[in-house]
C-alpha positions, 0 to 999 in steps of 0.5 A: 471501471477502476483506474490507477491514480498515479500523479495526485499524491496529495489527494491520495495522501489525504484519503489514506491519512483520514482512514488511518488516523494520521494528520498528514505524512511528509516525504511520501509517495502515494498511488490511488485507485479510483472508480467513477471519479472517487478514490476507493483505495490508497497506498502510501509509502514513507520512511524510506531508510536504505532498503526498507520503506513503510507501507500504509494501506486504506480503502473505502472498506469494501473488499472489492477494490483490489485489482492485479494491476493495482497490486503490481503498481504498488509493490513495483513502486517499492521494490522496483522504482524505490529499489527497496528490499523490504516493506514494513507495515505497522498494524494496531494489535486490536485491528484483526481485519488489517492483520489478516489482510497483511497476512493474506498479502504475504507479509510476515509477522515479525514482532510487536511494539508494546504500547506504541499507540497514543492510547497504549495499544500495541503495534504489530510489525509486519514485513515483506521481502522482495524475494517473497513478493508475488505481485512484481512479476507474472500475471500481476505485472502483465495486468499492470502493463495491460492497464497502462496500455488501455489508459494510453499516453496520458498517464 
């Protein structure tokens, strides 16, 4: 069974940092997903500025980690708890799988930062507005509430 990891921010941050090629993050919030005690996914938020926050997503490279409850937890953090109106994601131009993933989630391609990576690769800017997010209400929110009830008061 998969379990949302709410209160182990540093553990999740290290998981995400290792997979996205970052040394570390500062002033962040992180939500993980584990199965059999091992992290299989992590979402990290940083660079909150007014109504905007940056989102970084990493997984164990399988396609079977997303759950409706986890998606609701992550997007509700940004749009409800952090009270942001938009999420920004930056994706390497040579990472076509990540571009497809962001677009599948509902992010819109907004622009490109030329030669923004240390190796000269461009970064593609993706954005999602709260009004465009399908994960904060409906079946996703219901799945999150069910997951919280199932886990009990220890969270």
